[in-house]
VEXTOR-479214 format. One line per 4 residues: number of its first residue (from 1); for each residue x, y, z of N, C-alpha, C, CB. Coordinates in steps of 0.2 Angstrom, whole numbers. Glycine has a CB too. Layout:
N
NUM) X:Y:Z:X:Y:Z:X:Y:Z:X:Y:Z; ... $
//
This chain:
342
1) 59:96:-22:57:89:-19:63:88:-12:59:82:-25; 62:87:-6:65:87:0:67:81:1:62:90:6; 73:77:-1:72:69:-1:72:67:6:77:65:-5; 76:70:11:74:68:19:67:69:21:78:73:24 $
5) 63:75:19:57:76:21:53:70:18:53:82:19; 54:68:13:50:62:9:51:57:13:52:60:2; 57:55:13:60:48:20:56:49:25:67:48:25; 55:54:28:52:55:35:45:54:35:54:62:39 $
9) 42:57:28:35:55:27:34:48:27:32:58:21; 37:44:24:36:36:24:37:32:30:41:32:19; 43:35:33:43:32:39:37:33:45:50:36:42; 35:39:45:29:40:49:24:38:46:29:46:52 $
13) 22:35:41:15:33:39:16:25:40:13:35:32; 22:22:39:23:15:41:23:14:48:29:12:38; 25:18:52:23:17:60:15:17:62:26:24:65; 12:19:58:4:17:59:1:11:58:0:21:56 $
17) -4:10:61:-7:4:61:-14:5:55:-8:2:68; -15:1:51:-21:3:47:-23:-3:41:-19:11:43; -25:-8:45:-28:-15:40:-33:-12:36:-32:-22:43; -35:-16:31:-41:-15:26:-49:-14:31:-43:-23:20 $
21) -50:-8:31:-57:-6:35:-56:-4:41:-61:-12:35; -49:-2:43:-49:0:50:-42:3:49:-49:-6:55; -43:8:43:-38:13:41:-38:20:45:-38:16:33; -42:20:51:-42:28:54:-38:31:56:-47:30:58 $
25) -32:29:59:-26:31:61:-22:35:57:-23:26:62; -23:31:50:-19:34:43:-21:41:41:-20:29:36; -28:38:40:-33:45:37:-32:50:41:-42:43:38; -32:50:49:-31:56:52:-26:60:52:-33:55:58 $
29) -20:55:51:-13:59:49:-13:63:44:-7:56:48; -15:60:38:-15:62:32:-19:69:32:-18:57:28; -25:68:34:-29:73:33:-26:80:38:-37:69:34; -24:78:44:-22:83:48:-16:88:47:-20:80:54 $
33) -10:83:41:-5:87:39:-6:90:33:-1:84:38; -12:88:28:-14:91:24:-18:97:23:-16:88:21; -22:99:29:-26:103:32:-22:112:30:-27:100:40; -26:114:27:-22:122:26:-17:121:20:-16:123:33 $
37) -16:115:17:-13:115:10:-18:114:5:-8:110:10; -22:110:5:-27:107:1:-35:107:6:-24:99:0; -41:107:1:-47:107:4:-48:99:5:-53:110:1; -48:97:12:-49:90:14:-54:88:16:-45:86:18 $
41) -57:81:14:-64:79:15:-63:71:16:-69:81:8; -68:69:19:-68:63:19:-75:59:15:-67:61:28; -74:53:14:-80:50:11:-81:45:16:-79:46:3; -88:42:15:-93:38:20:-89:32:22:-100:36:16 $
45) -85:30:17:-81:23:18:-75:25:22:-79:18:9; -73:32:21:-66:32:25:-59:36:21:-64:24:26; -61:35:13:-56:40:11:-56:46:12:-56:41:6; -49:48:11:-47:56:13:-47:58:6:-38:57:17 $
49) -50:64:5:-48:68:-4:-47:74:-2:-54:69:-10; -42:76:-4:-38:81:-3:-36:86:-9:-33:78:-1; -40:92:-10:-41:95:-17:-36:101:-17:-49:98:-19; -33:101:-22:-27:107:-24:-30:109:-31:-18:104:-25 $
53) -33:115:-30:-35:119:-38:-29:120:-41:-39:128:-38; -29:120:-49:-24:121:-54:-24:129:-54:-24:118:-61; -20:130:-59:-19:137:-61:-22:139:-66:-13:138:-62; -23:134:-69:-28:135:-76:-36:134:-75:-26:130:-82 $
57) -40:140:-75:-46:139:-75:-51:135:-79:-47:144:-76; -46:133:-84:-50:128:-90:-47:122:-88:-48:130:-99; -43:120:-84:-40:115:-83:-44:108:-82:-36:117:-79; -41:102:-83:-47:95:-83:-43:94:-75:-46:87:-90 $
61) -49:88:-72:-48:84:-66:-44:79:-65:-53:82:-63; -38:80:-62:-34:74:-60:-36:70:-54:-27:76:-60; -37:64:-55:-37:59:-47:-30:56:-47:-42:53:-47; -26:57:-42:-20:54:-41:-23:50:-35:-13:59:-41 $
65) -21:42:-36:-23:39:-29:-18:33:-27:-29:36:-30; -18:33:-20:-13:28:-17:-17:25:-11:-6:32:-15; -15:18:-9:-21:16:-4:-18:17:2:-23:9:-4; -21:18:8:-20:18:15:-19:10:18:-26:23:20 $
69) -23:7:16:-24:-1:19:-17:-4:20:-28:-6:15; -17:-9:23:-11:-13:24:-14:-21:25:-7:-11:30; -10:-26:23:-13:-32:23:-11:-34:32:-11:-37:16; -15:-38:34:-13:-41:41:-18:-46:43:-13:-35:46 $
73) -21:-46:48:-25:-52:51:-31:-48:53:-21:-57:57; -35:-54:57:-41:-51:62:-44:-57:66:-48:-48:58; -43:-55:73:-47:-60:76:-52:-63:75:-49:-58:80; -53:-69:76:-60:-73:74:-62:-75:80:-59:-80:69 $
77) -58:-79:86:-60:-83:92:-56:-83:97:-62:-89:89; -57:-81:102:-53:-82:108:-54:-89:111:-55:-76:114; -50:-92:112:-49:-100:114:-48:-99:122:-43:-104:110; -51:-106:125:-52:-108:131:-45:-107:135:-54:-114:130 $
81) -40:-108:132:-33:-108:135:-29:-100:133:-28:-116:131; -33:-96:131:-31:-90:130:-27:-87:124:-29:-89:134; -28:-92:118:-24:-90:112:-29:-86:108:-22:-97:106; -28:-85:102:-33:-80:98:-33:-84:91:-31:-72:98 $
85) -39:-86:89:-38:-89:83:-38:-82:77:-45:-94:81; -37:-83:71:-37:-77:67:-39:-78:59:-30:-73:68; -40:-72:56:-40:-75:49:-37:-68:45:-48:-77:46; -34:-70:39:-31:-64:34:-36:-59:33:-28:-67:26 $
89) -32:-52:32:-35:-46:29:-32:-45:24:-35:-40:32; -34:-47:16:-29:-46:12:-24:-52:9:-25:-41:15; -21:-54:5:-17:-59:2:-10:-59:6:-16:-57:-5; -12:-62:12:-5:-64:16:-4:-72:15:-6:-62:26 $
93) 3:-74:14:4:-80:14:6:-84:21:8:-82:10; 4:-90:22:6:-92:28:14:-93:29:3:-98:29; 18:-93:24:25:-93:25:28:-87:27:28:-95:19; 23:-81:27:26:-75:30:22:-74:36:27:-68:25 $
97) 18:-79:39:14:-79:45:16:-80:51:9:-83:44; 21:-87:50:24:-92:54:28:-87:59:29:-98:50; 29:-86:65:32:-85:72:33:-77:70:39:-91:74; 29:-73:68:29:-65:67:27:-64:72:25:-61:61 $
101) 31:-57:74:28:-53:80:22:-48:77:33:-48:83; 17:-48:82:11:-44:80:9:-40:85:5:-49:79; 5:-35:85:1:-32:91:-6:-32:87:5:-24:94; -11:-32:93:-18:-35:92:-23:-29:95:-19:-42:95 $
105) -26:-27:89:-31:-22:94:-29:-14:94:-30:-24:103; -34:-10:98:-31:-3:97:-28:-2:104:-35:3:95; -26:-7:107:-21:-6:114:-15:-8:110:-24:-12:122; -14:-11:104:-7:-14:102:-5:-19:106:-2:-8:102 $
109) -9:-24:108:-7:-29:113:-1:-34:110:-13:-32:116; 4:-35:112:9:-38:108:8:-46:109:17:-35:111; 9:-49:103:9:-56:103:13:-59:98:1:-58:102; 14:-67:97:18:-68:94:12:-74:90:25:-70:97 $
113) 13:-74:82:9:-80:79:14:-88:79:8:-78:71; 11:-90:85:14:-96:85:14:-102:80:12:-97:91; 18:-107:80:18:-113:76:23:-120:81:21:-111:68; 19:-124:79:23:-131:83:29:-131:81:21:-137:81 $
117) 34:-131:84:42:-133:85:44:-139:80:44:-135:95; 51:-137:77:50:-144:73:51:-150:76:55:-144:68; 55:-150:83:56:-155:87:48:-160:88:59:-153:93; 44:-156:86:37:-160:88:33:-161:81:31:-156:94 $
121) 35:-160:76:32:-162:69:35:-170:68:35:-155:62; 32:-172:63:32:-180:61:31:-182:54:27:-185:65; 36:-185:51:35:-188:44:35:-183:39:29:-193:42; 28:-183:36:27:-178:31:26:-170:33:22:-181:27 $
125) 24:-169:38:22:-163:42:28:-158:43:20:-166:50; 34:-162:43:40:-157:43:43:-155:37:46:-160:47; 41:-157:32:42:-154:25:39:-150:23:42:-158:20; 31:-148:26:26:-145:25:25:-138:28:22:-148:27 $
129) 22:-133:23:21:-127:27:14:-128:32:19:-120:22; 12:-126:37:7:-126:42:0:-123:38:9:-123:49; -6:-126:40:-12:-124:37:-13:-116:40:-17:-129:37; -16:-111:37:-17:-105:41:-20:-105:47:-22:-100:38 $
133) -26:-111:47:-32:-111:51:-29:-116:56:-39:-113:48; -23:-118:58:-19:-121:63:-16:-116:67:-15:-126:61; -15:-112:64:-10:-105:68:-15:-103:74:-8:-96:63; -11:-100:80:-15:-96:84:-10:-90:86:-17:-99:91 $
137) -13:-85:90:-9:-78:91:-8:-81:100:-13:-68:89; -1:-81:101:-1:-80:109:1:-72:112:5:-85:112; -4:-71:117:-3:-66:118:-2:-65:126:-8:-63:115; 0:-72:129:2:-74:135:-3:-74:141:8:-70:136 $
141) -9:-74:137:-13:-75:143:-13:-82:144:-20:-73:142; -17:-83:149:-16:-91:153:-24:-93:151:-13:-91:163; -29:-89:150:-35:-92:151:-40:-88:146:-37:-92:158; -45:-90:143:-49:-86:139:-53:-80:144:-54:-90:134 $
145) -52:-81:150:-56:-75:153:-51:-69:153:-58:-77:162; -45:-70:154:-39:-66:154:-36:-63:147:-35:-71:157; -38:-67:142:-37:-64:135:-43:-60:132:-36:-69:129; -50:-62:136:-55:-57:134:-55:-50:138:-62:-60:135 $
149) -49:-50:141:-48:-43:143:-44:-39:139:-46:-44:149; -41:-42:135:-35:-38:130:-38:-39:123:-27:-43:131; -41:-43:121:-44:-44:113:-50:-49:113:-38:-49:109; -53:-45:106:-60:-49:106:-61:-51:98:-68:-42:109 $
153) -64:-55:94:-67:-55:88:-69:-48:85:-74:-59:89; -63:-48:80:-66:-41:76:-59:-37:77:-73:-37:82; -55:-39:82:-48:-34:83:-43:-36:77:-44:-35:91; -41:-30:74:-36:-30:69:-30:-33:72:-36:-24:66 $
157) -24:-36:67:-19:-37:71:-14:-35:65:-19:-45:75; -8:-32:69:-4:-29:63:2:-32:64:-3:-21:64; 7:-32:57:13:-33:58:18:-28:63:16:-33:51; 22:-31:67:26:-27:71:35:-27:69:25:-30:79 $
161) 36:-21:65:41:-21:61:46:-14:61:39:-23:55; 51:-14:65:55:-6:65:55:-5:58:63:-7:68; 58:2:57:59:4:52:69:4:53:55:11:51; 70:3:46:77:1:47:80:6:38:77:-10:47 $
165) 86:9:38:89:9:34:95:6:33:91:14:34; 96:4:29:101:-2:27:105:-4:20:98:-7:28; 110:-5:19:114:-7:13:114:-1:9:110:-13:8; 114:-4:2:115:1:-3:108:6:-4:116:-4:-9 $
169) 107:10:1:101:15:0:94:12:1:101:18:-6; 94:7:4:88:3:5:84:4:12:90:-5:5; 77:5:11:74:5:19:69:-2:19:68:14:20; 68:-3:26:64:-9:28:59:-7:33:69:-14:30 $
173) 53:-10:31:47:-8:36:42:-12:35:45:-1:35; 37:-12:38:31:-13:38:25:-9:31:29:-12:45; 21:-12:30:15:-6:27:20:-1:20:14:1:35; 24:-4:19:28:0:13:22:-1:8:36:-4:9 $
177) 20:-5:6:15:-6:1:6:-4:7:16:-15:-2; 5:3:5:6:8:0:8:14:3:0:8:-5; 9:13:10:11:19:12:16:24:9:13:18:18; 20:20:6:26:26:2:22:29:-4:34:22:-2 $
181) 16:26:-7:11:31:-10:9:36:-7:7:28:-11; 7:34:-1:4:39:0:8:44:3:-1:37:3; 16:44:4:20:48:6:22:52:-1:26:44:9; 21:50:-5:22:54:-13:17:58:-14:23:48:-19 $
185) 10:55:-13:5:62:-15:5:67:-9:-5:59:-15; 6:65:-3:7:71:2:12:76:1:8:68:8; 17:73:-1:24:78:-4:22:82:-8:30:74:-7; 18:78:-13:16:83:-21:12:88:-18:12:78:-27 $
189) 6:87:-14:2:91:-12:5:96:-9:-4:87:-9; 8:95:-5:12:99:-2:16:105:-4:15:96:2; 21:101:-10:26:106:-13:26:108:-20:33:103:-12; 22:105:-22:19:106:-30:13:111:-32:18:99:-33 $
193) 15:115:-37:8:118:-40:8:117:-47:8:126:-40; 2:115:-48:-1:111:-54:-5:115:-59:-4:106:-51; -5:116:-66:-10:119:-69:-16:116:-69:-10:120:-75; -17:108:-70:-23:105:-68:-24:105:-61:-23:99:-70 $
197) -32:105:-61:-35:102:-53:-33:96:-51:-45:102:-52; -31:95:-46:-28:89:-43:-31:87:-36:-20:89:-42; -33:80:-38:-37:78:-31:-34:72:-30:-45:76:-32; -30:74:-24:-26:67:-21:-30:64:-16:-18:70:-18 $
201) -31:58:-19:-35:52:-16:-33:46:-12:-37:50:-20; -34:46:-6:-31:41:-2:-36:38:1:-25:43:3; -35:30:-2:-41:26:-1:-41:20:4:-42:24:-8; -47:18:6:-46:12:9:-49:6:5:-49:12:15 $
205) -47:0:10:-49:-7:6:-47:-9:0:-56:-7:6; -40:-5:-3:-38:-9:-9:-36:-16:-8:-34:-6:-13; -33:-18:-3:-31:-24:-3:-36:-30:-3:-28:-25:4; -43:-28:-2:-48:-33:-2:-54:-30:-7:-51:-35:6 $
209) -51:-27:-12:-56:-27:-17:-56:-20:-20:-62:-29:-13; -55:-15:-17:-55:-8:-21:-60:-4:-19:-55:-10:-28; -66:-6:-14:-71:-1:-14:-70:5:-12:-74:-4:-10; -64:7:-8:-63:13:-8:-62:19:-13:-60:13:-3 $
213) -58:15:-19:-56:17:-26:-62:19:-31:-53:12:-28; -67:15:-31:-73:15:-35:-78:20:-32:-76:7:-36; -79:21:-26:-84:26:-23:-80:32:-23:-87:24:-16; -75:32:-22:-71:39:-22:-72:44:-30:-63:37:-22 $
217) -70:37:-35:-69:39:-42:-78:42:-45:-65:30:-46; -83:38:-41:-88:40:-44:-91:47:-40:-93:35:-44; -89:48:-35:-89:55:-33:-88:60:-37:-86:56:-28; -82:61:-39:-77:65:-41:-77:65:-48:-70:63:-39 $
221) -79:59:-52:-79:60:-59:-73:63:-63:-84:63:-61; -67:61:-61:-61:64:-64:-61:62:-72:-53:61:-59; -56:67:-74:-55:67:-82:-49:60:-83:-51:76:-86; -45:59:-79:-40:56:-79:-37:54:-72:-35:59:-82 $
225) -35:47:-71:-32:45:-64:-25:43:-66:-37:39:-61; -22:44:-59:-15:41:-60:-15:38:-52:-9:47:-61; -14:30:-52:-13:27:-49:-7:25:-45:-14:24:-52; -4:25:-39:2:25:-36:2:18:-30:4:32:-33 $
229) 6:13:-32:7:8:-28:14:4:-28:2:5:-29; 14:0:-24:20:-5:-25:20:-10:-28:23:-7:-19; 24:-12:-32:24:-18:-36:29:-24:-35:23:-16:-42; 29:-29:-37:33:-36:-35:39:-34:-38:31:-43:-38 $
233) 44:-33:-34:52:-34:-36:55:-39:-37:57:-32:-33; 57:-42:-43:61:-50:-44:67:-51:-43:60:-54:-50; 70:-44:-40:77:-47:-42:80:-49:-35:82:-41:-46; 79:-56:-34:82:-59:-28:83:-67:-31:77:-59:-21 $
237) 86:-72:-28:86:-78:-30:81:-83:-30:92:-80:-29; 81:-87:-34:77:-92:-35:69:-90:-38:76:-95:-29; 70:-82:-40:63:-82:-44:64:-80:-51:59:-76:-40; 60:-84:-55:61:-86:-62:57:-79:-67:56:-93:-63 $
241) 53:-76:-64:49:-73:-67:52:-65:-67:42:-75:-63; 54:-63:-72:57:-55:-72:52:-49:-72:63:-54:-78; 50:-48:-65:44:-43:-64:48:-36:-66:42:-44:-55; 51:-34:-62:56:-28:-61:61:-28:-55:51:-23:-59 $
245) 64:-23:-56:70:-23:-52:71:-17:-47:77:-24:-55; 74:-18:-43:76:-11:-38:81:-6:-43:81:-14:-30; 81:0:-39:87:4:-41:86:6:-50:94:-1:-40; 81:3:-54:79:5:-60:74:11:-60:77:-1:-63 $
249) 72:12:-55:66:18:-56:58:15:-55:66:23:-64; 55:20:-56:47:19:-56:45:14:-61:44:25:-57; 40:9:-58:38:4:-64:31:5:-68:37:-3:-61; 31:6:-74:26:7:-78:21:1:-80:29:10:-82 $
253) 15:0:-80:13:-6:-83:8:-4:-88:10:-11:-78; 8:-9:-93:3:-10:-98:-3:-13:-98:6:-13:-102; -2:-19:-92:-6:-23:-90:-7:-25:-82:-6:-29:-94; -10:-29:-80:-9:-31:-74:-16:-36:-73:-8:-26:-70 $
257) -16:-39:-67:-22:-44:-66:-28:-40:-67:-21:-48:-58; -29:-34:-66:-35:-30:-64:-38:-25:-71:-34:-25:-57; -31:-24:-73:-33:-18:-78:-28:-19:-85:-31:-11:-74; -32:-17:-91:-28:-15:-96:-27:-10:-98:-29:-19:-102 $
261) -20:-6:-96:-19:2:-97:-20:5:-104:-11:3:-95; -24:10:-106:-25:12:-110:-17:15:-114:-30:16:-107; -17:11:-120:-9:12:-124:-8:19:-125:-8:9:-132; -11:25:-125:-9:31:-126:-8:33:-118:-14:37:-130 $
265) -9:32:-114:-7:35:-108:-1:32:-105:-11:36:-104; -1:25:-107:7:21:-107:12:24:-110:6:13:-110; 10:24:-115:16:27:-120:19:34:-118:13:28:-127; 12:39:-115:13:47:-113:19:46:-107:5:51:-109 $
269) 17:41:-102:22:40:-96:29:40:-99:20:33:-91; 29:35:-104:36:33:-105:40:39:-107:36:27:-111; 36:43:-112:40:49:-115:41:53:-110:38:53:-121; 37:55:-106:38:60:-100:43:58:-96:33:62:-97 $
273) 44:51:-95:50:50:-91:58:50:-95:49:43:-87; 57:50:-102:63:50:-106:64:57:-107:62:46:-112; 59:62:-109:61:68:-110:62:71:-103:57:72:-114; 60:70:-97:62:73:-90:70:69:-88:54:71:-85 $
277) 72:64:-91:79:60:-91:78:57:-82:87:66:-92; 71:54:-83:69:51:-75:70:43:-78:59:52:-72; 74:39:-73:74:31:-75:68:29:-74:80:26:-71; 66:23:-78:61:20:-77:61:13:-80:55:25:-80 $
281) 56:9:-78:55:1:-79:49:-1:-83:55:-2:-73; 48:-5:-87:42:-8:-88:40:-16:-85:41:-7:-96; 35:-15:-82:32:-22:-80:31:-28:-84:27:-21:-77; 36:-32:-83:36:-38:-90:31:-43:-87:44:-41:-91 $
285) 29:-44:-81:26:-50:-79:18:-48:-75:32:-54:-74; 13:-47:-80:7:-43:-78:3:-46:-73:3:-41:-83; 6:-47:-66:1:-49:-62:0:-45:-56:3:-54:-61; -5:-47:-52:-6:-43:-48:-13:-37:-48:0:-41:-47 $
289) -14:-31:-45:-19:-26:-48:-18:-22:-41:-27:-29:-50; -20:-15:-44:-20:-9:-42:-27:-7:-40:-16:-5:-46; -28:-1:-37:-34:3:-38:-37:5:-46:-32:10:-35; -30:4:-49:-33:5:-56:-39:1:-59:-28:4:-59 $
293) -40:-5:-56:-44:-9:-59:-50:-7:-56:-42:-16:-57; -52:-3:-50:-59:0:-48:-60:6:-53:-59:3:-40; -53:10:-52:-56:17:-56:-58:18:-62:-52:21:-56; -55:13:-67:-56:12:-73:-63:10:-75:-52:8:-74 $
297) -68:7:-70:-74:4:-72:-79:8:-68:-74:-5:-71; -76:13:-65:-82:18:-60:-84:23:-67:-78:23:-51; -90:27:-63:-93:32:-67:-95:29:-74:-88:39:-68; -92:32:-80:-93:30:-86:-87:28:-90:-96:34:-89 $
301) -81:25:-86:-76:24:-86:-71:30:-87:-76:18:-89; -66:29:-83:-60:34:-82:-54:31:-83:-59:37:-74; -50:34:-90:-43:32:-92:-37:33:-86:-42:35:-98; -35:27:-85:-30:28:-79:-22:25:-80:-32:22:-73 $
305) -17:29:-78:-8:27:-79:-8:23:-73:-2:34:-80; -3:19:-72:-2:17:-66:7:17:-66:-6:8:-66; 8:19:-60:15:21:-58:17:16:-51:16:30:-56; 21:13:-51:23:8:-45:31:9:-43:23:-1:-48 $
309) 30:7:-37:37:8:-35:40:-2:-34:37:12:-27; 47:-2:-36:47:-10:-36:50:-11:-28:52:-13:-43; 45:-18:-25:46:-18:-18:48:-24:-17:40:-17:-14; 53:-26:-14:54:-33:-10:50:-35:-5:60:-35:-8 $
313) 48:-41:-5:45:-44:0:37:-42:2:50:-43:6; 35:-38:-3:27:-36:-1:22:-41:1:25:-33:-6; 18:-39:5:12:-42:9:16:-47:14:6:-47:5; 22:-45:16:23:-47:23:26:-43:27:27:-53:23 $
317) 28:-44:33:29:-39:39:36:-35:38:29:-42:47; 40:-37:33:45:-33:31:47:-33:25:49:-35:34; 45:-27:21:47:-25:15:52:-21:14:41:-22:12; 54:-20:8:61:-16:6:59:-11:0:67:-20:4 $
321) 61:-6:0:63:-2:-5:68:1:-6:60:2:-5; 69:5:-12:76:8:-12:75:15:-14:81:4:-17; 79:19:-10:76:26:-9:77:31:-17:81:29:-2; 82:26:-21:82:30:-28:75:29:-32:88:25:-33 $
325) 73:24:-29:65:22:-34:61:26:-31:62:15:-34; 60:30:-25:56:34:-21:57:41:-25:59:34:-13; 64:42:-25:63:49:-28:62:50:-35:69:51:-26; 64:45:-38:63:45:-46:55:44:-46:68:37:-52 $
329) 52:41:-44:46:41:-44:41:48:-42:45:36:-39; 43:51:-37:41:57:-36:42:63:-42:43:59:-29; 48:63:-45:49:67:-52:44:65:-57:57:66:-55; 45:58:-58:39:57:-63:32:58:-62:38:51:-66 $
333) 31:58:-55:22:59:-54:22:67:-55:19:56:-46; 27:71:-53:25:79:-54:26:81:-59:29:84:-50; 28:75:-65:28:78:-72:20:76:-76:35:74:-77; 18:70:-72:14:68:-75:6:72:-75:14:63:-73 $
337) 7:75:-69:-1:78:-66:-2:82:-71:-3:83:-58; 2:87:-75:1:92:-80:2:89:-87:7:97:-79; 2:82:-87:4:80:-94:-1:75:-97:11:77:-96; -5:72:-93:-10:67:-94:-15:71:-96:-11:63:-89 $
341) -16:69:-103:-23:71:-105:-21:77:-108:-28:71:-101; -16:81:-109:-14:87:-111:-12:86:-120:-8:90:-105 $
//
């Protein structure tokens, strides 16, 4: 593994825009980068599938999945005064929405999600978060006619957030969930040789229900699945739930909001990490969900194991990962491809 190359891959992917259902720019980049390394194809919904044949002719079929989509917003209405009404795409809290810088549509029109200044609030209003449907996007237009030249209902809205390396080996960017997972799969496909056939699947629409994962799984009918995602790190003040922490390695799940992981695969992942001296941790609060929830229900049922990166502030405009967790995740995934099911 070239650590610098892996970091640059994450950076390049996070710079792209791709809310759920509009992942084309991300898909184009991945397909272009893996052409010639893998046999690359697209599915009708927009998944990218990169196949790398294993060295064992009798090997089993592995599906490694990471989702391309990011949470964001979508324009619902252009108002008479030139502001834009919008709705969420995926799970976005109003608390991470207020006053955020965004870009709108394919032209990446700059905007700000506005909120009434505190000086204009009264009584109980001052101590409460605003309702999402009370917010608008300001793109600087003075009228509906002017705004309609720049934006329209259906346009996707993305967080605007620079890549920053800071502190004790940490990085900040938008869309680390799950572009970091995509980067891991891309680097594995480029650099590793496996005994088992490997299908690297970059899915659409994970943040709005997982339709990309279930259709890809139905098409491939794999023997086993490995899902790579980002989960909620709880190592910050005022968080009572001990989910996982940064700096302790990849996170293995026995259960989450959508999946009860097969115990044999969960234990095998633990054993693999220990035998390879790879740091790991167990997700202690079974919340959230990943594409595993779709994969294990597809075809006639597919056994799946989950490997996640501990991320701070996910589903927001600026999330944070620790580099050492990224590198350890690569090592564990490289070992698991030929271990799971063997």
